[in-house]
KOLBA-136579 format. One record per residue: residue number from 1; x, y, z negated of N, C-alpha, C in turn; residue in three letters. Coordinates in steps of 0.02 Angstrom, whole numbers, plus 32768, in hexadecimal, padded with zeros to 4 digits. Example, Ala and Ser with C-alpha at 12.3 -4.5 7.8 and 13.67 -1.06 7.14 Angstrom:
   k n.xx n.yy n.zz ca.xx ca.yy ca.zz c.xx c.yy c.zz   r
   1 8294 7EE4 7E7A  8267  7F1F  7E7A 8294 7F5B 7E7A Ala
   2 8282 7F90 7E9E  82AC  7FCB  7E9B 8285 8002 7E76 Ser
END
This chain:
   k n.xx n.yy n.zz ca.xx ca.yy ca.zz c.xx c.yy c.zz   r
   1 802A 7FC5 8000  8000  8000  8000 802C 803E 8000 Unk
   2 8019 806F 8028  803E  80AE  802D 8011 80E6 8017 Unk
   3 8028 810D 7FE6  8004  8148  7FCF 8030 8184 7FD8 Unk
   4 8018 81B6 7FFD  803E  81F3  800A 8022 822C 7FDF Unk
   5 804F 8250 7FBF  803C  8289  7F94 8054 82C9 7FB5 Unk
   6 8027 82F8 7FBD  8036  8337  7FDD 8050 836A 7FA9 Unk
   7 8067 83A2 7FC2  8082  83D5  7F95 804C 83F5 7F6B Unk
   8 800D 83EE 7F80  7FD5  8408  7F57 7FBB 83D3 7F27 Unk
   9 7FE2 839B 7F1E  7FD4  8365  7EEF 7F9A 8338 7F04 Unk
  10 7F80 8342 7F40  7F4D  8314  7F58 7F6D 82D5 7F74 Unk
  11 7F4B 829D 7F6B  7F66  825D  7F81 7F3D 8242 7FBB Unk
  12 7F60 8220 7FE9  7F40  8202  8023 7F59 81BA 8028 Unk
  13 7F2B 818A 8027  7F3D  8144  802D 7F3C 8131 8076 Unk
  14 7F75 811B 8090  7F7C  810B  80D7 7F6F 80C1 80E0 Unk
  15 7F3A 80B1 8104  7F28  806C  8111 7F30 8059 815B Unk
  16 7F1B 8087 8187  7F20  807A  81CE 7F64 8090 81E7 Unk
  17 7F8E 8061 81F9  7FD2  8071  820E 7FD8 807A 8259 Unk
  18 7FA3 8070 827D  7FA7  8072  82C6 7F9D 80B9 82E2 Unk
  19 7F74 80E0 82C1  7F63  8121  82DC 7F91 815A 82C3 Unk
  20 7FA5 8155 8285  7FCD  818B  8268 8014 818A 8286 Unk
  21 8027 81C1 82A7  8069  81C4  82C6 809D 81DF 8296 Unk
  22 8088 8205 8265  80B6  8221  8234 808F 8236 81F6 Unk
  23 80B4 8245 81C2  8095  825E  8186 8086 82A8 818E Unk
  24 8054 82C1 816A  8049  830A  816B 8086 832F 8153 Unk
  25 808D 836D 816A  80C9  8394  815A 80D1 83A1 8110 Unk
  26 8099 83A6 80EC  809D  83B7  80A5 80A5 837B 8077 Unk
  27 80B0 833F 8093  80BA  8303  806B 8101 8307 804D Unk
  28 8105 8301 800B  8147  8305  7FE9 8158 82C3 7FC6 Unk
  29 8127 8298 7FBC  8134  8259  7F99 810D 8221 7FBB Unk
  30 8131 81EC 7FCD  8114  81B1  7FEC 8120 8177 7FBC Unk
  31 80EB 815E 7F9F  80EF  8129  7F6D 80DA 80E8 7F8D Unk
  32 8109 80BA 7F94  80FD  8079  7FB3 80F8 8043 7F7D Unk
  33 80BD 8027 7F75  80B1  7FF4  7F42 80A7 7FB1 7F63 Unk
  34 80D5 7F83 7F55  80D3  7F40  7F73 80C8 7F45 7FBF Unk
  35 80F3 7F68 7FE2  80E8  7F73  802A 80F0 7F32 8052 Unk
  36 80C8 7F2D 8086  80D0  7EF7  80B5 8107 7F08 80E7 Unk
  37 8119 7ED8 8111  814D  7EE5  8142 8136 7F1A 8174 Unk
  38 80F6 7F19 8187  80DC  7F4C  81B5 80E0 7F92 8196 Unk
  39 80D1 7F97 8156  80D6  7FD8  8135 811E 7FF0 8131 Unk
  40 814C 7FC2 8125  8193  7FD6  8124 81A9 7FEF 8169 Unk
  41 8195 7FCC 819E  81A7  7FE2  81E2 8187 8025 81F3 Unk
  42 814B 8030 81D9  8128  806F  81E5 814E 80A9 81C7 Unk
  43 8163 80A2 8189  8189  80D8  8168 81CD 80E0 8188 Unk
  44 81ED 80AA 819A  822E  80AF  81BB 822A 80D5 81FD Unk
  45 81F4 80C9 8223  81EC  80EA  8263 81E1 8135 825B Unk
  46 81B8 8148 8229  81A8  818F  8220 81E2 81B6 8202 Unk
  47 8202 819A 81CF  8238  81BE  81AB 827C 81B2 81C9 Unk
  48 8283 817F 81F2  82C4  8172  8211 82F7 8156 81E0 Unk
  49 82E1 8131 81B0  830D  8111  817F 82FE 80C7 817C Unk
  50 832D 80A2 8160  8323  805A  8156 830B 804E 810E Unk
  51 82CE 8038 8108  82B0  802E  80C6 82CB 7FEE 80A7 Unk
  52 82E5 7FF0 8069  82FC  7FB2  8049 82C3 7F82 803C Unk
  53 82D0 7F42 8047  829E  7F0E  803B 829F 7EFA 7FF1 Unk
  54 8273 7ECC 7FE0  826F  7EB5  7F9B 82AE 7E91 7F86 Unk
  55 82CB 7E6C 7FB4  830A  7E49  7FA5 8343 7E7B 7F9D Unk
  56 8341 7EB2 7FC4  8376  7EE4  7FBD 8374 7F06 7F78 Unk
  57 8338 7F0E 7F5D  8332  7F2E  7F1B 8351 7F04 7EE4 Unk
  58 8354 7EC2 7EED  836E  7E96  7EBA 83BA 7E94 7EB8 Unk
  59 83DA 7EB2 7EEA  8423  7EB2  7EEC 843E 7EDC 7EB3 Unk
  60 846D 7EBF 7E8E  8488  7EE1  7E53 84C8 7F08 7E61 Unk
  61 84E3 7F02 7E9D  8520  7F27  7EAD 8512 7F72 7EAF Unk
  62 853D 7F9A 7E8F  8532  7FE3  7E90 852E 8000 7ED6 Unk
  63 8556 7FE5 7F04  8556  7FFF  7F49 8514 7FF1 7F6C Unk
  64 84EE 7FC0 7F54  84AD  7FB1  7F73 8474 7FD4 7F4F Unk
  65 8482 7FF4 7F17  844E  8016  7EF0 8453 8061 7EF6 Unk
  66 848E 807C 7F00  8498  80C4  7F03 84C3 80D4 7F3F Unk
  67 84A4 80F0 7F73  84CB  80FF  7FAF 84A7 8133 7FD9 Unk
  68 84CC 8151 8007  84B1  8182  8036 84BA 8166 807C Unk
  69 8483 816A 80A3  8485  814F  80E7 8459 817A 8113 Unk
  70 8477 8193 814A  8452  81BD  817A 8430 81F9 8157 Unk
  71 8456 821A 812B  843E  8255  8107 8405 8246 80D7 Unk
  72 83F7 8207 80CB  83C4  81F3  809A 83E7 81D4 805D Unk
  73 83CD 81E4 8023  83EB  81CC  7FE4 83C1 8191 7FCA Unk
  74 83E2 8159 7FBF  83C0  811C  7FA8 83D8 810C 7F61 Unk
  75 83A8 8105 7F34  83B7  80F4  7EEE 8385 80C0 7ED5 Unk
  76 839F 8091 7EAE  8375  805B  7E92 8382 8057 7E47 Unk
  77 834D 8053 7E21  8351  804D  7DD8 8324 8015 7DBF Unk
  78 8337 7FF9 7D87  830E  7FC5  7D67 82E5 7FE5 7D30 Unk
  79 82A4 7FE2 7D37  8276  8001  7D08 8251 7FCD 7CDF Unk
  80 8240 7FE0 7CA3  821C  7FB2  7C76 81D3 7FAD 7C8B Unk
  81 81BB 7F6F 7C8D  8176  7F62  7CA1 8157 7F30 7C70 Unk
  82 8117 7F34 7C67  80F1  7F09  7C38 810B 7F11 7BF1 Unk
  83 811C 7F4F 7BDF  8137  7F5B  7B9C 8102 7F51 7B66 Unk
  84 80C2 7F53 7B79  808C  7F4B  7B48 8079 7F02 7B3E Unk
  85 809B 7ED4 7B60  808C  7E8D  7B5A 80C4 7E6A 7B34 Unk
  86 80BB 7E29 7B2B  80EE  7E01  7B07 8128 7DEE 7B35 Unk
  87 8121 7DFB 7B76  8156  7DE7  7BA5 816A 7E25 7BCE Unk
  88 818F 7E53 7BB1  81A6  7E8D  7BD8 81DA 7E78 7C0B Unk
  89 81D7 7E97 7C45  8206  7E86  7C7B 8220 7EC6 7C9A Unk
  90 8253 7EBD 7CC4  826F  7EF5  7CEA 825A 7EEE 7D33 Unk
  91 8249 7F26 7D51  8238  7F27  7D98 8265 7F5A 7DBB Unk
  92 827C 7F48 7DF6  82A8  7F74  7E1C 827F 7FA4 7E46 Unk
  93 828E 7FE4 7E42  826B  8018  7E67 829E 8040 7E8F Unk
  94 828F 804A 7ECF  82BB  8071  7EFB 82A2 80B8 7F01 Unk
  95 82D0 80E7 7EFD  82C2  812E  7F06 82EB 8146 7F42 Unk
  96 82C8 8162 7F73  82E9  8178  7FB1 82D9 81C2 7FBC Unk
  97 830D 81E9 7FC6  8304  822F  7FD9 8314 8236 8023 Unk
  98 82E0 823F 804B  82E8  8247  8093 82D2 828D 80A6 Unk
  99 8302 82B9 80B0  82F1  82FE  80BD 82D5 831D 807E Unk
 100 8299 833A 8084  8278  8359  804B 8243 832B 802E Unk
 101 8246 82EB 803E  8213  82BC  8027 8231 8287 7FFA Unk
 102 8208 8273 7FCA  821B  823D  7F9D 81F4 81FF 7FB1 Unk
 103 8217 81C7 7FB6  81F8  8187  7FC5 8208 8157 7F8B Unk
 104 81D5 8139 7F6F  81DF  8107  7F3A 81C4 80C5 7F52 Unk
 105 81E9 8090 7F43  81D5  804C  7F56 81D5 8023 7F16 Unk
 106 819B 8006 7F07  8196  7FDF  7EC9 8166 7FA4 7ED4 Unk
 107 8174 7F6F 7EAE  814C  7F33  7EB1 812C 7F24 7E6D Unk
 108 8122 7F58 7E47  8103  7F53  7E05 80E1 7F95 7DF7 Unk
 109 80C2 7F9A 7DBD  809D  7FD6  7DAA 80B5 7FEF 7D65 Unk
 110 80F2 8009 7D61  8108  8025  7D20 80DA 805E 7D0B Unk
 111 80CF 8062 7CCB  80A1  8095  7CB1 80BA 80DC 7CBC Unk
 112 80FC 80E3 7CC3  8118  8126  7CCD 80FF 8144 7D0F Unk
 113 80F4 811B 7D42  80DB  8135  7D81 8094 814F 7D7A Unk
 114 806A 8129 7D55  8025  813F  7D4A 8024 8181 7D22 Unk
 115 8050 8187 7CF1  8053  81C5  7CCA 8069 8200 7CF5 Unk
 116 809A 81F3 7D21  80B3  8228  7D4C 807D 823F 7D7F Unk
 117 805A 820F 7D9B  8025  8220  7DCC 7FED 8247 7DA9 Unk
 118 7FDD 8234 7D6C  7FA8  8258  7D48 7FBB 82A0 7D38 Unk
 119 7FFC 82AD 7D2F  8013  82F1  7D1E 802F 8316 7D5A Unk
 120 8027 82FA 7D96  8044  8318  7DD1 8027 835D 7DE0 Unk
 121 7FE8 8366 7DD2  7FC8  83A7  7DE1 7FDF 83DF 7DB4 Unk
 122 8000 83CE 7D7D  8018  8402  7D4E 805E 841C 7D60 Unk
 123 807D 83FF 7D93  80C0  8415  7DA6 80BD 8458 7DC9 Unk
 124 80EC 8485 7DBA  80EF  84C5  7DDF 80FD 84B8 7E29 Unk
 125 80EB 84E7 7E53  80F4  84DE  7E9B 813E 84D9 7EAF Unk
 126 816A 84F9 7E89  81B1  84F5  7E9A 81D0 84B2 7E87 Unk
 127 81A9 8486 7E66  81C1  8444  7E55 81A3 840E 7E83 Unk
 128 8187 8422 7EBA  8164  83F3  7EE5 818B 83E3 7F25 Unk
 129 81CC 83DD 7F1E  81F6  83C3  7F53 820B 837C 7F41 Unk
 130 8228 8359 7F71  823A  8313  7F65 826A 830A 7F2B Unk
 131 82A1 8332 7F2B  82D4  832C  7EF6 82B7 8341 7EB2 Unk
 132 8290 8377 7EB2  8273  838F  7E73 8241 835C 7E57 Unk
 133 8219 833E 7E84  81EA  830B  7E6D 820E 82CF 7E50 Unk
 134 8245 82BB 7E6F  826B  8283  7E55 8287 8293 7E10 Unk
 135 82A0 82D0 7E06  82B9  82E4  7DC5 8282 82E0 7D90 Unk
 136 8247 82F9 7DA2  820F  82F7  7D73 81F8 82AF 7D67 Unk
 137 81F9 8285 7D9B  81E6  823F  7D93 8217 821B 7D66 Unk
 138 8257 8228 7D6D  8289  820A  7D41 8280 8221 7CF9 Unk
 139 826C 8260 7CF1  825F  8279  7CAD 8225 8253 7C8E Unk
 140 81F0 8246 7CB5  81B7  8220  7C9C 81CB 81D9 7C8B Unk
 141 81F5 81BB 7CB4  820C  8176  7CA8 8234 8173 7C67 Unk
 142 825F 81A4 7C5C  8288  81A4  7C1F 825B 81B0 7BE2 Unk
 143 822A 81DD 7BE9  81FC  81E9  7BB1 81D4 81AA 7BA0 Unk
 144 81BE 8186 7BD2  819A  8147  7BC6 81C8 8114 7BA5 Unk
 145 8207 8111 7BBA  8236  80E3  7B9A 8241 80F5 7B51 Unk
 146 8245 8137 7B43  824C  814D  7AFD 820F 8139 7AD5 Unk
 147 81D4 813E 7AF2  8197  812A  7ACF 8197 80DF 7AC0 Unk
 148 81AC 80B7 7AF0  81B0  806F  7AE6 81E1 805F 7AAD Unk
 149 821A 8080 7AAD  824C  8075  7A79 8232 8089 7A35 Unk
 150 820D 80C0 7A32  81F1  80D7  79F3 81BD 80A6 79D8 Unk
 151 8193 808C 7A04  8162  805A  79EF 8184 801B 79D6 Unk
 152 81B9 8006 79F8  81DD  7FCA  79E3 81FD 7FD3 799F Unk
 153 8218 800E 7992  8236  801C  7950 8201 801A 791A Unk
 154 81C6 8036 7927  8190  8035  78F6 817A 7FED 78E6 Unk
 155 8173 7FC5 791A  815F  7F7F  7910 8196 7F57 78ED Unk
 156 81D4 7F6A 78FB  820C  7F47  78DB 820E 7F56 7891 Unk
 157 81FE 7F93 787D  81FA  7FA5  7836 81C5 7F7C 7812 Unk
 158 818B 7F74 7832  8156  7F4B  7814 816D 7F02 780E Unk
 159 818E 7EEA 7842  81A7  7EA5  7840 81DB 7E9B 7809 Unk
 160 8206 7ECD 77FF  8238  7ECA  77CA 8216 7EC6 7786 Unk
 161 81E0 7EEC 777C  81BB  7EE9  773D 819D 7EA4 7732 Unk
 162 8184 7E86 7768  8167  7E43  7762 819B 7E0E 7752 Unk
 163 81D6 7E16 776F  820B  7DE4  7764 8224 7DE6 771C Unk
 164 8233 7E21 7704  824E  7E27  76C0 8218 7E28 768B Unk
 165 81DB 7E3C 769E  81A3  7E3A  766F 81A6 7E6F 763A Unk
 166 8172 7E71 7613  816D  7EA1  75DB 817F 7E7C 759B Unk
 167 81B5 7E91 757C  81CD  7E6D  7540 819C 7E73 7506 Unk
 168 8174 7EA8 7508  8145  7EB1  74D0 810B 7E7F 74D3 Unk
 169 80FF 7E64 750E  80C7  7E35  7517 80E3 7DEF 7524 Unk
 170 80D7 7DC2 74F6  80EE  7D7D  74FC 80BA 7D55 7521 Unk
 171 80BB 7D5A 7563  808A  7D37  758C 80AD 7CFD 75AE Unk
 172 8091 7CC3 75A6  80AE  7C88  75C5 809F 7C89 7610 Unk
 173 80D3 7C81 7639  80CC  7C84  7681 80CB 7C3E 769E Unk
 174 80AC 7C35 76D9  80AC  7BF3  76F9 80F3 7BDB 7707 Unk
 175 80F9 7B9A 770D  813C  7B7D  7716 815C 7B92 7758 Unk
 176 8133 7B9F 778C  814E  7BB3  77CD 814A 7BFE 77D9 Unk
 177 8144 7C25 77A3  813B  7C6D  77A9 8178 7C8D 77CA Unk
 178 81B3 7C7E 77B1  81F0  7C9C  77CC 81FF 7C83 7813 Unk
 179 81EC 7C45 7821  81F6  7C2B  7865 81CD 7C54 7897 Unk
 180 8191 7C66 7884  8168  7C90  78B0 8186 7CD6 78B8 Unk
 181 81A3 7CF0 7883  81C3  7D32  7887 8200 7D30 78B4 Unk
 182 8221 7CF7 78B8  825A  7CF0  78E6 8243 7CF9 792E Unk
 183 8209 7CE1 793E  81EE  7CEA  7982 81E0 7D34 798F Unk
 184 81C6 7D56 795C  81B9  7D9E  7964 81FA 7DC5 796D Unk
 185 822D 7DB1 7948  826F  7DD1  794F 828B 7DC6 7995 Unk
 186 8282 7D89 79AF  8299  7D7B  79F3 8275 7DA6 7A26 Unk
 187 8234 7DB2 7A1B  820F  7DDE  7A48 8228 7E25 7A46 Unk
 188 8237 7E3F 7A0B  8253  7E83  7A05 8298 7E86 7A25 Unk
 189 82C0 7E51 7A1D  8302  7E50  7A3C 82FD 7E53 7A87 Unk
 190 82CC 7E2E 7AA2  82C2  7E2F  7AEB 82AF 7E75 7B02 Unk
 191 8282 7E95 7ADE  826C  7ED8  7AF0 82A6 7F0A 7AF0 Unk
 192 82CD 7F0A 7ABA  8305  7F3A  7AB5 833A 7F2B 7AEA Unk
 193 8344 7EEC 7AFA  8374  7EDA  7B2E 835E 7EF6 7B71 Unk
 194 831D 7EF1 7B80  8303  7F0C  7BBE 8309 7F58 7BBF Unk
 195 82FD 7F78 7B87  8303  7FC1  7B83 834B 7FD6 7B90 Unk
 196 837B 7FB2 7B73  83C1  7FC4  7B7C 83D6 7FBA 7BC5 Unk
 197 83BE 7F84 7BE4  83CE  7F79  7C2B 83B1 7FB0 7C56 Unk
 198 8374 7FC4 7C47  8354  7FF9  7C6E 8378 803B 7C65 Unk
 199 838C 804B 7C28  83AF  8089  7C1B 83F3 808A 7C3E Unk
 200 8415 8050 7C3E  8455  804C  7C62 844C 8059 7CAC Unk
 201 8417 803D 7CC9  8409  8048  7D10 83F9 8092 7D1D Unk
 202 83D2 80B1 7CF1  83C1  80F8  7CFA 83FE 8125 7CF2 Unk
 203 842C 8111 7CC7  8469  8138  7CBF 8491 813B 7CFF Unk
 204 8499 8101 7D20  84BE  8100  7D5F 8499 8128 7D95 Unk
 205 8457 8122 7D96  8431  8146  7DC9 8436 8192 7DBE Unk
 206 8430 81A9 7D80  8433  81F1  7D72 8478 820E 7D81 Unk
 207 84AC 81E7 7D73  84EF  81FF  7D83 84F7 820A 7DCE Unk
 208 84DC 81DB 7DF6  84DF  81E1  7E3E 84B0 8219 7E57 Unk
 209 8474 821C 7E3A  8442  824D  7E50 8459 8295 7E43 Unk
 210 8480 829D 7E0E  8497  82E0  7DFB 84C8 82FD 7E2E Unk
 211 84E6 82D2 7E56  851A  82E9  7E85 8500 82FA 7ECA Unk
 212 84C1 82E9 7ED9  84A8  82F5  7F1D 849D 8340 7F27 Unk
 213 84A5 8359 7F64  849F  83A1  7F71 845B 83BF 7F5F Unk
 214 8425 8398 7F68  83E3  83B4  7F59 83DC 83C7 7F10 Unk
 215 83FD 83A3 7EE4  83FB  83B3  7E9C 842D 83EA 7E8B Unk
 216 8468 83E7 7EAA  849B  841A  7E9C 8484 8460 7EB1 Unk
 217 8459 8463 7EE3  8442  84A4  7EFB 8405 84BE 7ED6 Unk
 218 83E6 8493 7EAE  83AB  84A7  7E87 83BF 84AC 7E3E Unk
 219 83C4 84E9 7E24  83DE  84F3  7DE1 83B1 84D2 7DAC Unk
 220 8370 84DA 7DB3  8341  84BE  7D82 8342 8472 7D83 Unk
 221 8342 8455 7DBF  8345  840C  7DC5 8387 83F1 7DAB Unk
 222 83BD 8415 7DB7  83FF  8401  7D9E 8400 8400 7D52 Unk
 223 83E4 8434 7D34  83E2  8438  7CEB 83B5 8401 7CCE Unk
 224 837E 83F2 7CF1  8352  83BC  7CDB 8375 8379 7CDD Unk
 225 839D 836E 7D11  83C3  832F  7D16 83F5 8329 7CDC Unk
 226 8414 8360 7CCA  8442  835E  7C91 841D 834C 7C50 Unk
 227 83E3 836A 7C48  83BB  835C  7C0C 83A5 8312 7C0B Unk
 228 8390 82F9 7C44  837B  82B3  7C47 83B6 8285 7C38 Unk
 229 83F0 8295 7C53  842C  826C  7C46 843D 826A 7BFC Unk
 230 8438 82A5 7BDA  8444  82A6  7B92 8410 827C 7B6D Unk
 231 83D1 8280 7B83  839D  8259  7B63 83AA 820E 7B6B Unk
 232 83BF 81FA 7BA7  83CD  81B3  7BB3 8407 819B 7B88 Unk
 233 843B 81C5 7B82  8473  81B3  7B58 845E 81AC 7B0F Unk
 234 8434 81DA 7AF7  841C  81D7  7AB3 83F1 8198 7AA8 Unk
 235 83C7 8189 7AD8  839C  814E  7AD2 83C6 810E 7AD3 Unk
 236 83FA 810E 7AFB  8426  80D3  7AFF 8448 80C6 7ABB Unk
 237 8460 80FC 7A9C  847E  80F5  7A5A 844B 80DD 7A27 Unk
 238 840F 80F8 7A2B  83DB  80E3  79FB 83C7 809A 7A07 Unk
 239 83C4 8086 7A46  83B3  8040  7A56 83E9 8011 7A3C Unk
 240 8428 8026 7A3F  845E  7FFD  7A24 8457 7FF6 79D8 Unk
 241 8444 802D 79B7  8439  802B  796E 8400 7FFC 795D Unk
 242 83CA 7FFF 7984  8390  7FD3  7978 83A4 7F8A 7984 Unk
 243 83CC 7F7E 79B7  83E3  7F3A  79C5 840C 7F1F 798A Unk
 244 8436 7F4A 796C  845C  7F34  7931 842E 7F24 78F7 Unk
 245 83F8 7F4B 78EE  83C7  7F3C  78B9 83A4 7EFA 78C6 Unk
 246 8395 7EEC 7904  8375  7EAC  7915 83A3 7E72 7905 Unk
 247 83E3 7E7B 7914  8414  7E47  7904 8417 7E3B 78B9 Unk
 248 8417 7E72 7892  8417  7E6C  784A 83D8 7E48 7831 Unk
 249 839F 7E5A 784E  8360  7E3B  7839 835F 7DF1 784B Unk
 250 837C 7DE0 7884  8380  7D99  7897 83AC 7D73 7866 Unk
 251 83E7 7D8F 7856  8414  7D6E  7826 83F4 7D68 77E1 Unk
 252 83D0 7D9D 77CD  83AF  7D9B  778C 8378 7D66 778A Unk
 253 8352 7D60 77C0  831D  7D2D  77C2 833A 7CE7 77BF Unk
 254 836F 7CDC 77E5  8390  7C9A  77E2 83AC 7C8D 779C Unk
 255 83C6 7CC2 777C  83E0  7CB9  7738 83A8 7CA8 7707 Unk
 256 836E 7CC8 770E  8335  7CB9  76E2 831B 7C72 76ED Unk
 257 831C 7C5C 772C  8308  7C17  773A 8338 7BE6 771A Unk
 258 8379 7BF5 771D  83AA  7BC9  76FD 83A1 7BC9 76B1 Unk
 259 8391 7C02 7694  8385  7C05  764C 834A 7BDB 7638 Unk
 260 8314 7BDF 765F  82D9  7BB6  7650 82E9 7B6B 7656 Unk
 261 830F 7B59 768A  8321  7B13  7692 834E 7AFC 7659 Unk
 262 837C 7B26 7644  83A8  7B15  760B 8380 7B0E 75CB Unk
 263 834C 7B37 75C2  8322  7B32  7587 82FE 7AEF 7585 Unk
 264 82E5 7ADA 75BF  82C2  7A9A  75C2 82F3 7A61 75B2 Unk
 265 832E 7A64 75D1  8360  7A30  75C4 8375 7A30 757B Unk
 266 837A 7A6C 755C  838C  7A71  7515 8358 7A50 74E9 Unk
 267 8318 7A5A 74FA  82E2  7A3B  74D2 82E7 79EF 74D4 Unk
 268 82F3 79D4 7510  82F9  798C  7516 8337 7972 74F2 Unk
 269 836D 7998 74F5  83AB  7984  74D3 83A2 7982 7487 Unk
 270 8381 79B8 746C  8375  79BB  7424 8345 7984 740E Unk
 271 8312 7977 7437  82E2  7942  7426 8304 78FE 7424 Unk
 272 8332 78F3 7452  8355  78B2  7451 8383 78AC 7414 Unk
 273 83A2 78E5 7400  83CD  78E3  73C5 83A4 78DA 7385 Unk
 274 8369 78FB 7383  833E  78F5  7348 8325 78AE 733E Unk
 275 8313 788D 7374  82F8  784A  736F 832E 7814 7370 Unk
 276 836C 7827 7376  83A1  77F5  7376 83AB 77D4 7332 Unk
 277 83AD 77F9 72F8  83B5  77D7  72B7 837B 77A9 72A6 Unk
 278 833A 77BC 72B1  8304  778C  72A4 830B 774D 72CF Unk
 279 8322 7756 730C  832C  771C  7337 8362 76EF 731B Unk
 280 8396 770D 72FF  83CC  76E6  72E1 83B2 76BE 72A5 Unk
 281 8389 76DF 727B  836D  76BD  7240 8341 7682 7256 Unk
 282 8315 7690 7288  82E9  765B  72A0 8311 7622 72BF Unk
 283 8348 7632 72E0  8371  75FE  72FE 8392 75D3 72CA Unk
 284 83A9 75F3 7293  83C9  75CC  725E 8399 759A 723F Unk
 285 835D 75B2 722E  832D  7585  720E 8308 7559 7240 Unk
 286 8318 7561 727F  82FC  7534  72B0 832C 74FB 72C2 Unk
 287 8366 74FA 72A1  8396  74C4  72AF 837E 7482 728E Unk
 288 838D 744B 72AD  8374  740A  7296 83A8 73E4 726C Unk
 289 83C4 7408 723B  83F1  73E5  720D 83C8 73C1 71D7 Unk
 290 83E3 7388 71BF  83BE  7360  718E 83BD 7382 7149 Unk
 291 83F5 73A1 7137  83F9  73C0  70F5 83F9 740C 70FF Unk
 292 83C0 742B 70EF  83B9  7474  70EE 838F 7484 70B1 Unk
 293 83AD 74A0 707B  838A  74A9  703B 834A 74D2 7042 Unk
 294 8349 7504 7070  830F  752F  7076 82D1 750B 7090 Unk
 295 82DD 74D2 70B2  82A3  74AF  70CE 8277 7490 7099 Unk
 296 8295 7482 705E  826E  7463  7028 8250 7496 6FF8 Unk
 297 825E 74D6 7002  8244  7509  6FD5 81FA 7516 6FE5 Unk
 298 81D6 7523 6FB0  8190  7536  6FBA 818B 757B 6FDA Unk
 299 81B9 75A9 6FC6  81BA  75ED  6FE1 81E9 75F4 701D Unk
 300 81FD 75BC 703A  822C  75BF  7073 8210 75E3 70AF Unk
 301 81D1 75D6 70C0  81B3  75F6  70FA 81AA 7641 70F0 Unk
 302 818C 7657 70B6  8188  769F  70AB 81CC 76C0 70A7 Unk
 303 81FC 769B 708B  8240  76B6  7085 825E 76C3 70CA Unk
 304 8256 7695 70F8  8272  769E  713B 824F 76D7 7161 Unk
 305 820D 76DC 7157  81EA  7714  7177 8201 7757 715C Unk
 306 8207 775B 711A  821E  7799  70FC 8264 77AB 7112 Unk
 307 828E 7777 7118  82D3  7783  712E 82D4 779D 7176 Unk
 308 82AA 7783 71A1  82A7  779A  71E7 828E 77E3 71EB Unk
 309 825B 77F3 71C2  8241  7837  71C2 8276 7868 71AA Unk
 310 8298 7856 7173  82CC  7883  7158 8305 788C 7189 Unk
 311 831A 7855 71AA  8350  7859  71DB 833D 7883 7218 Unk
 312 82FC 788A 7225  82E5  78B5  725D 82DD 78FD 7247 Unk
 313 82C6 7908 7209  82B9  794C  71F1 82FA 7972 71E5 Unk
 314 832C 7950 71CC  836B  7972  71BC 838B 7991 71FB Unk
 315 8393 796B 7232  83AE  798C  726E 8383 79C5 7288 Unk
 316 8340 79BD 7282  8313  79F1  729B 831E 7A32 7276 Unk
 317 8322 7A31 7234  832D  7A6E  720D 8374 7A88 7216 Unk
 318 83A2 7A5B 7223  83E7  7A71  722F 83EA 7A99 7270 Unk
 319 83C7 7A82 72A4  83C5  7AA7  72E3 83A2 7AEB 72DB Unk
 320 836D 7AEC 72B2  834B  7B2B  72A5 8378 7B5C 7280 Unk
 321 839E 7B42 7252  83CD  7B6C  722C 8404 7B88 7259 Unk
 322 8419 7B62 728B  844C  7B79  72BA 842F 7BA9 72EF Unk
 323 83ED 7BAB 72F4  83CE  7BD6  7325 83CA 7BB6 736A Unk
 324 83D0 7B74 736D  83CC  7B52  73AE 8383 7B43 73C2 Unk
 325 8354 7B4E 7395  830E  7B43  73A4 82E6 7B84 739B Unk
END
């Protein structure tokens, strides 16, 4: 699907590729969403550029992501997608500056694009060129990434409270409680990893974008690019800090699981030690020797029972006195 946005912020969805010979003169942004091969050929014919295919967008080589060809600037960035779900992913989006027009090619629907389109009518008229629109679009993308990171930090704080619990409230938790929290921690780790990858991709794109003549000649757009670059650097540092907190939370959860397992093993160990002396007494009086004086006593049976109870109680109170129970 091809959607063209004019300088007056009106959008035109182009469906019939046979009759239209060119885009209107006031079109400044051409948004290609999951384009077909015919749509790619249509844009190539009108703009005189070679549109990257879906396979081209997946290329990770810097020379295939950031380059200038036939006076057109080609840039590709990895943006966060499905951030509101349990399976966030990265999608590659191409940004092309062909003359005074911006061309975007995407095979997903990042929320930042919807936010930018909704606010497109609020842009001043001097910001409605291809390069200026790209600068504003990148600003929206970075703002959306900051929002995602902020939400992840808030959820991570709640998860940290759940893992360590409230010491004032002695609430017994299910046996698999921490195991479930490990899955939540893994989900947060995945999210932050995707955020860091996206920010790294945006950093490389902004460094390249800042050097093109269209930005160097526009003082306001140039200053905006500098601001966005500083924001991306700040977000990258914050994402690294959050990643370190996730690592700490993961180690702490594993440590708490080990403590619980050791507590269970300790209970079984103490129980075996407590019942060992009574077992010894029972074993002695269970031997089949012919001469055993206690066997002829009237109080022999109560005596053996009392001896077993005493031999079990003494170790129990000894462990309590040592603080092992």
